[in-house]
C-alpha positions as CSV (number, residue, x, y, z in Angstrom):
1,M,-18.9,-10.5,-71.6
2,K,-17.7,-9.0,-68.4
3,K,-15.7,-5.8,-68.8
4,N,-12.7,-4.7,-66.8
5,F,-12.0,-1.1,-65.7
6,D,-9.1,0.7,-64.3
7,V,-11.1,3.4,-62.6
8,I,-14.6,3.4,-61.2
9,I,-16.2,7.0,-60.3
10,T,-19.4,7.0,-58.3
11,G,-21.6,9.9,-59.0
12,A,-22.5,11.3,-62.5
13,G,-22.8,14.9,-61.2
14,I,-20.8,17.7,-62.6
15,I,-17.8,16.8,-60.4
16,G,-17.7,13.0,-61.2
17,L,-18.2,13.6,-64.9
18,S,-15.5,16.4,-65.1
19,I,-13.1,13.9,-63.5
20,A,-14.0,11.2,-65.8
21,L,-13.5,13.4,-68.8
22,Q,-10.2,14.9,-67.7
23,L,-8.9,11.4,-67.0
24,A,-10.0,10.2,-70.4
25,R,-8.5,13.1,-72.3
26,R,-4.9,12.4,-71.0
27,S,-4.9,8.6,-70.7
28,T,-6.1,5.2,-72.0
29,L,-7.5,4.2,-68.5
30,R,-10.7,2.3,-68.8
31,I,-13.2,4.3,-67.0
32,L,-16.6,3.5,-65.5
33,V,-19.0,6.1,-64.0
34,L,-21.9,4.8,-61.8
35,E,-24.9,6.9,-61.1
36,K,-27.7,5.7,-58.8
37,G,-30.1,8.0,-60.5
38,A,-32.1,7.3,-63.6
39,A,-31.0,10.3,-65.6
40,V,-28.6,13.2,-65.5
41,G,-29.2,16.0,-63.0
42,E,-31.0,14.1,-60.4
43,G,-28.6,15.1,-57.6
44,S,-27.0,18.4,-56.5
45,T,-26.0,19.3,-60.0
46,G,-29.5,19.6,-61.5
47,A,-30.7,21.8,-58.5
48,S,-27.6,24.2,-58.9
49,S,-28.0,27.9,-59.8
50,A,-24.6,27.2,-61.7
51,V,-23.4,30.8,-61.0
52,C,-19.9,31.2,-62.3
53,R,-18.2,33.8,-60.1
54,F,-14.6,34.4,-59.4
55,R,-14.4,36.1,-56.0
56,Y,-13.3,34.1,-53.0
57,T,-11.7,34.9,-49.8
58,L,-8.7,32.7,-50.5
59,N,-6.5,33.4,-53.6
60,D,-6.1,29.7,-54.4
61,M,-9.9,29.4,-54.6
62,V,-10.1,32.4,-57.1
63,A,-7.5,30.8,-59.2
64,L,-9.5,27.5,-59.2
65,A,-12.8,29.2,-60.0
66,R,-11.0,31.2,-62.7
67,D,-9.6,27.9,-64.3
68,G,-13.0,26.2,-64.0
69,I,-15.0,29.1,-65.6
70,H,-12.3,29.2,-68.4
71,A,-13.6,25.8,-69.4
72,Y,-17.3,26.9,-69.4
73,R,-16.4,29.9,-71.4
74,H,-14.9,27.6,-74.0
75,W,-17.3,24.7,-73.6
76,N,-17.2,23.5,-77.2
77,E,-13.4,23.1,-77.1
78,F,-13.5,21.7,-73.4
79,T,-16.1,19.0,-74.4
80,G,-15.1,18.3,-77.8
81,L,-18.7,18.5,-78.9
82,K,-19.6,20.5,-82.1
83,Q,-23.1,21.5,-80.7
84,P,-23.1,21.1,-77.0
85,A,-26.5,21.8,-75.4
86,A,-25.1,24.2,-72.8
87,Q,-23.9,27.7,-73.6
88,F,-22.2,30.1,-71.3
89,Q,-24.2,33.3,-70.5
90,N,-21.7,36.0,-70.0
91,D,-23.9,38.3,-68.0
92,G,-21.1,39.4,-65.6
93,V,-21.3,39.1,-61.8
94,L,-22.0,42.3,-59.7
95,W,-21.0,42.4,-56.2
96,I,-22.9,44.9,-54.2
97,P,-21.2,45.3,-50.7
98,G,-23.5,48.1,-49.4
99,D,-22.0,51.0,-47.5
100,D,-18.5,49.6,-47.4
101,R,-16.7,52.3,-49.7
102,N,-13.4,50.4,-49.7
103,W,-14.3,46.9,-50.4
104,A,-14.8,47.1,-54.3
105,D,-11.6,48.8,-54.9
106,A,-9.5,46.4,-52.8
107,E,-11.1,43.5,-54.5
108,H,-10.5,44.9,-57.8
109,A,-6.7,45.4,-57.1
110,R,-6.6,41.7,-55.8
111,M,-8.5,40.4,-58.7
112,A,-6.1,42.1,-61.2
113,E,-3.1,40.2,-59.7
114,L,-4.9,36.9,-60.1
115,N,-5.7,37.7,-63.9
116,V,-9.5,38.1,-63.3
117,A,-10.9,41.1,-65.1
118,T,-13.1,43.4,-63.0
119,E,-14.3,47.0,-62.9
120,V,-15.4,49.2,-60.0
121,L,-18.7,50.9,-60.6
122,D,-19.9,53.9,-58.6
123,A,-23.6,54.7,-58.2
124,A,-24.0,56.6,-61.4
125,E,-22.0,54.1,-63.5
126,Q,-24.0,51.2,-62.0
127,K,-27.3,53.0,-62.7
128,E,-26.2,53.6,-66.4
129,R,-25.1,50.1,-66.9
130,F,-27.9,48.3,-65.0
131,P,-30.8,50.7,-64.7
132,A,-33.1,48.0,-63.0
133,L,-30.8,47.8,-59.9
134,S,-31.1,50.1,-57.0
135,T,-27.8,51.6,-55.8
136,C,-29.0,52.0,-52.3
137,T,-26.5,51.1,-49.5
138,V,-29.0,50.9,-46.6
139,A,-29.8,47.3,-45.6
140,P,-33.5,46.4,-46.1
141,D,-35.4,45.4,-42.9
142,L,-35.8,41.7,-43.3
143,V,-37.6,41.2,-39.9
144,T,-40.5,43.8,-40.2
145,G,-40.1,44.8,-43.9
146,E,-40.4,48.5,-42.9
147,P,-39.3,50.8,-45.8
148,H,-36.5,53.3,-45.5
149,D,-35.1,56.3,-47.3
150,C,-32.6,54.9,-49.7
151,V,-29.0,56.4,-49.8
152,S,-27.7,56.1,-53.4
153,A,-24.0,55.7,-52.7
154,S,-23.0,52.3,-53.9
155,R,-19.5,51.3,-55.1
156,S,-19.7,47.9,-56.7
157,L,-17.5,45.5,-58.1
158,L,-18.3,43.9,-61.7
159,E,-16.6,40.6,-62.9
160,L,-16.6,41.0,-66.5
161,D,-16.1,37.4,-67.5
162,G,-18.6,35.9,-65.0
163,G,-22.1,34.6,-65.6
164,H,-24.0,31.3,-65.6
165,I,-24.6,28.1,-67.6
166,D,-27.5,25.6,-67.7
167,P,-26.5,22.9,-65.1
168,A,-28.4,20.0,-66.5
169,A,-27.5,20.7,-70.0
170,A,-23.8,20.9,-69.0
171,A,-23.9,17.7,-67.3
172,Q,-25.5,16.1,-70.3
173,D,-22.8,17.5,-72.5
174,L,-20.2,15.9,-70.2
175,V,-21.9,12.6,-70.4
176,D,-21.8,12.8,-74.2
177,A,-18.2,13.9,-74.2
178,C,-17.1,11.0,-71.8
179,R,-18.8,8.4,-74.0
180,A,-17.2,9.8,-77.1
181,R,-13.8,9.2,-75.4
182,G,-14.8,5.7,-74.5
183,V,-15.9,6.2,-70.9
184,E,-18.8,4.1,-69.7
185,V,-21.6,5.9,-67.9
186,R,-24.3,3.7,-66.3
187,F,-27.5,5.0,-64.6
188,R,-29.5,3.2,-62.2
189,A,-26.4,1.8,-60.7
190,R,-26.2,2.2,-57.0
191,V,-23.1,1.0,-55.1
192,S,-24.3,-1.1,-52.1
193,E,-20.9,-2.5,-50.9
194,I,-17.2,-2.0,-51.4
195,E,-14.9,-5.0,-51.1
196,T,-11.4,-4.0,-49.6
197,S,-8.4,-6.0,-48.4
198,D,-5.1,-5.2,-46.9
199,S,-4.0,-4.0,-50.2
200,G,-6.9,-1.6,-50.6
201,I,-9.9,-1.5,-52.9
202,R,-10.8,-4.6,-54.7
203,A,-14.5,-4.3,-56.1
204,V,-17.8,-2.6,-55.8
205,L,-21.1,-4.4,-55.5
206,L,-24.2,-2.8,-56.9
207,E,-27.8,-3.1,-55.6
208,D,-28.6,-5.5,-58.5
209,G,-26.1,-7.9,-57.2
210,S,-23.4,-7.4,-59.7
211,R,-19.8,-7.2,-58.7
212,I,-17.3,-4.9,-60.6
213,P,-13.6,-5.4,-59.8
214,A,-11.7,-2.2,-59.3
215,Q,-8.4,-1.1,-57.9
216,L,-9.1,2.7,-58.0
217,L,-12.4,4.1,-56.9
218,I,-13.3,7.8,-56.8
219,N,-16.1,8.9,-54.4
220,A,-17.9,11.8,-56.1
221,A,-21.3,10.9,-54.8
222,G,-22.2,14.4,-53.6
223,P,-24.7,14.3,-50.6
224,W,-24.5,10.4,-50.6
225,C,-20.7,10.5,-50.2
226,N,-20.8,9.4,-46.5
227,D,-22.4,6.1,-47.6
228,L,-19.4,5.3,-49.7
229,Y,-17.0,6.1,-46.7
230,R,-19.0,3.7,-44.5
231,A,-18.9,1.0,-47.2
232,A,-15.1,1.4,-47.6
233,G,-14.6,1.3,-43.7
234,L,-13.2,4.6,-43.5
235,D,-14.0,7.8,-41.4
236,S,-13.3,10.8,-43.5
237,G,-12.5,12.7,-40.4
238,W,-14.7,15.7,-41.7
239,D,-18.1,16.8,-41.0
240,L,-19.7,16.4,-44.4
241,V,-23.4,17.2,-44.1
242,P,-26.1,16.9,-46.7
243,T,-27.9,20.3,-46.3
244,R,-31.1,21.5,-47.8
245,I,-30.8,24.7,-49.9
246,Q,-33.9,26.7,-51.2
247,V,-34.1,28.4,-54.5
248,L,-36.9,30.7,-55.8
249,Y,-37.9,31.7,-59.4
250,L,-40.3,34.2,-60.6
251,D,-41.1,36.0,-63.8
252,C,-39.3,39.2,-64.8
253,P,-41.6,41.3,-66.9
254,E,-40.5,43.7,-69.7
255,S,-41.2,46.7,-67.5
256,V,-38.0,45.9,-65.6
257,P,-35.4,47.9,-67.7
258,G,-32.2,46.8,-69.1
259,N,-29.9,43.8,-68.5
260,I,-29.5,42.3,-65.0
261,P,-26.2,40.7,-64.2
262,V,-25.6,37.8,-61.8
263,S,-25.8,39.9,-58.6
264,V,-24.6,39.2,-55.0
265,D,-26.3,41.5,-52.6
266,F,-24.5,41.5,-49.2
267,Q,-27.0,43.6,-47.4
268,G,-30.1,41.8,-48.6
269,G,-28.4,38.4,-48.1
270,I,-29.3,37.1,-51.6
271,Y,-28.0,36.4,-55.0
272,F,-30.0,36.5,-58.1
273,R,-29.6,36.0,-61.9
274,T,-31.9,35.7,-64.9
275,Q,-32.8,32.7,-67.1
276,N,-35.0,32.0,-70.0
277,R,-33.6,34.8,-72.0
278,G,-33.9,37.3,-69.2
279,R,-37.6,36.7,-68.6
280,Q,-37.2,34.9,-65.3
281,L,-35.2,35.5,-62.2
282,V,-33.5,32.9,-60.0
283,V,-33.1,34.0,-56.4
284,G,-31.1,32.2,-53.5
285,S,-29.5,33.0,-50.2
286,V,-25.8,33.9,-49.4
287,L,-26.4,33.8,-45.6
288,E,-24.7,31.1,-43.4
289,D,-28.0,30.7,-41.4
290,D,-29.8,29.5,-44.6
291,E,-27.1,26.6,-45.1
292,K,-27.7,24.8,-41.7
293,E,-30.7,22.5,-42.4
294,A,-29.1,19.0,-42.3
295,V,-31.0,16.3,-44.2
296,A,-30.8,12.8,-42.6
297,D,-31.6,10.9,-45.9
298,P,-30.5,12.6,-49.1
299,D,-33.1,10.4,-51.0
300,H,-36.0,11.8,-48.9
301,F,-36.2,15.5,-48.0
302,N,-38.6,18.5,-48.3
303,R,-38.1,19.6,-52.0
304,L,-40.7,22.6,-51.6
305,H,-39.6,26.1,-50.5
306,D,-40.7,27.6,-47.0
307,D,-43.0,30.6,-47.0
308,D,-40.8,32.5,-44.5
309,F,-37.8,31.9,-46.9
310,M,-39.9,33.3,-49.8
311,Y,-41.2,36.4,-48.0
312,T,-37.7,37.5,-46.7
313,K,-36.0,36.9,-50.0
314,L,-38.6,38.7,-52.1
315,H,-38.4,41.7,-49.8
316,A,-34.6,41.8,-50.3
317,L,-35.1,41.3,-54.1
318,S,-37.8,44.1,-54.3
319,H,-35.3,46.4,-52.4
320,R,-32.5,45.7,-55.0
321,I,-35.0,45.7,-58.1
322,P,-37.7,48.3,-57.1
323,R,-39.6,48.2,-60.4
324,L,-40.3,44.5,-59.9
325,P,-44.1,44.1,-59.7
326,N,-45.6,42.8,-56.5
327,R,-47.5,40.2,-58.2
328,G,-47.2,37.1,-60.2
329,Q,-46.4,33.5,-59.2
330,V,-43.4,32.6,-57.2
331,R,-42.1,29.1,-57.4
332,G,-39.4,27.3,-55.7
333,Y,-37.5,24.1,-55.4
334,C,-34.8,22.7,-53.0
335,G,-31.6,20.9,-53.7
336,L,-28.7,19.7,-51.5
337,Y,-25.3,21.0,-50.8
338,T,-22.7,18.8,-49.1
339,V,-21.5,21.3,-46.5
340,N,-18.1,20.7,-45.0
341,R,-18.9,22.2,-41.6
342,D,-15.3,22.2,-40.6
343,D,-14.1,24.8,-43.1
344,I,-16.6,25.0,-46.1
345,H,-13.9,23.7,-48.5
346,P,-14.0,20.4,-50.3
347,I,-11.6,17.4,-49.7
348,V,-9.9,16.0,-52.7
349,G,-7.5,13.3,-53.3
350,K,-6.3,10.0,-51.9
351,T,-7.3,8.6,-48.6
352,A,-5.8,6.1,-46.0
353,V,-7.5,3.3,-48.1
354,D,-5.1,2.5,-51.0
355,G,-7.1,3.2,-54.3
356,F,-10.0,5.1,-52.7
357,W,-9.9,8.7,-53.8
358,V,-12.5,11.4,-53.0
359,A,-14.0,14.7,-54.2
360,N,-16.6,15.6,-51.7
361,G,-17.8,18.5,-49.3
362,F,-17.9,21.4,-52.0
363,S,-20.4,23.4,-49.8
364,G,-22.1,25.0,-52.8
365,H,-18.9,25.8,-54.8
366,G,-18.7,22.6,-56.8
367,F,-20.3,23.7,-60.1
368,K,-17.9,26.6,-61.1
369,L,-14.9,24.5,-59.8
370,A,-15.7,21.3,-61.5
371,P,-13.7,21.3,-64.7
372,A,-10.5,22.4,-62.5
373,I,-11.1,19.8,-60.0
374,G,-11.3,17.2,-62.7
375,S,-8.0,18.6,-63.9
376,M,-6.5,18.4,-60.4
377,M,-7.7,14.9,-59.8
378,A,-6.6,13.5,-63.3
379,R,-3.3,14.9,-63.2
380,A,-2.6,13.5,-59.7
381,I,-3.8,10.0,-60.7
382,T,-2.1,9.8,-64.2
383,G,0.8,12.3,-63.8
384,A,0.0,13.8,-67.1
385,S,-0.8,17.3,-68.1
386,S,-3.4,18.4,-70.5
387,E,-5.5,21.4,-71.8
388,F,-7.5,23.2,-69.2
389,D,-5.3,22.4,-66.4
390,T,-5.2,24.2,-63.2
391,D,-2.1,25.1,-61.3
392,V,-3.8,25.0,-57.9
393,P,-2.0,22.0,-56.1
394,I,-4.3,19.1,-55.0
395,D,-2.7,19.3,-51.5
396,F,-4.7,22.5,-50.9
397,F,-7.8,20.3,-50.4
398,A,-5.9,17.1,-49.0
399,V,-8.1,14.9,-46.9
400,D,-5.4,14.7,-44.0
401,R,-5.0,18.6,-44.0
402,R,-5.8,20.8,-41.2
403,P,-9.1,22.7,-41.5
404,I,-8.7,26.1,-43.3
405,D,-8.9,29.0,-40.9
406,I,-11.7,31.1,-42.5
407,A,-14.1,33.6,-40.8
408,M,-17.0,33.2,-43.2
409,K,-18.7,29.8,-43.4
410,S,-21.2,30.3,-46.1
411,V,-21.3,29.9,-49.8
412,L,-19.5,33.1,-50.2
413,A,-16.4,31.9,-48.3
């Protein structure tokens, strides 16, 4: 028997599933999520470092991150699952700005106005709280690797409620939560065509030849989003580029003392966090130059890290964690951001094609924002409010908006 659906969402990553759950919790809409992969986490979500930090340049982005992280911090309540697989790790997020003595205090005051709990740590306080981390404010030489005499004068910002969560486990929890609310989630279901008429969306056609009628279609296909725009006969008007992103991970032995927070090291150009109960470190880049490798085909790209990337990031990491041994196996993987090269912010909402809605171009911000983006979309579609809503208006990310004027075009924007 053929089923009818009110809403079809393409993409069962963290964004698509968050939208589906938020729609289901506030409506009786019949919802179908289509995922081209064979299982959860095969796209950008599975390769995410899933860092949950609050600080952004724009206040609306801080508010959106705050609202998204609130859902992760109350994951049982958000998903409705008694025993979700994912658990929020409240390690805190430490921002290390280097020799800028005013940055942390100014951001601390701004975060307080946005209801984000932070502390400013001077060098002595940071060393007491996190003894493994150097308080040096001199940038490491990332070209030659030459050593320097460290100056211990840091003044850093600690986000008390930040942390991380397992991305694949969180996505699987959302699949379970969606299905518990009557949402159908199908894997190995790749959209090949979209039928439209003068009145808008009519149906989607899958690669297996099946046709599914739809009047409301949401493009949450991540790096594959451009295929859906083309299938709908629409130019998004934005430069949305699948982009290869490298991540390293290595053992963190017991000789490294104390707890290590999620850390953002401006001068080293890296972020890092622990995983596996603190026994491993995950390391990535915060530099714009490391977010420029376009991928022509998101189904086929180099998934192994580059040696040059590895050596540079390990040198920066060793500068920040001096007692990290210079031995042991370093492994890596690559995932994809969908970088909006126009302004590093997503486009979210309705398009010029009636019934075709989008949530694309998250540029590395998507994981932490996802529950709030789901709220934003679901409220715009249904008109109904629910728990875990955000007050940030959907027009902030409107498809027909002008690019946001922002100086930094990296994952830290």
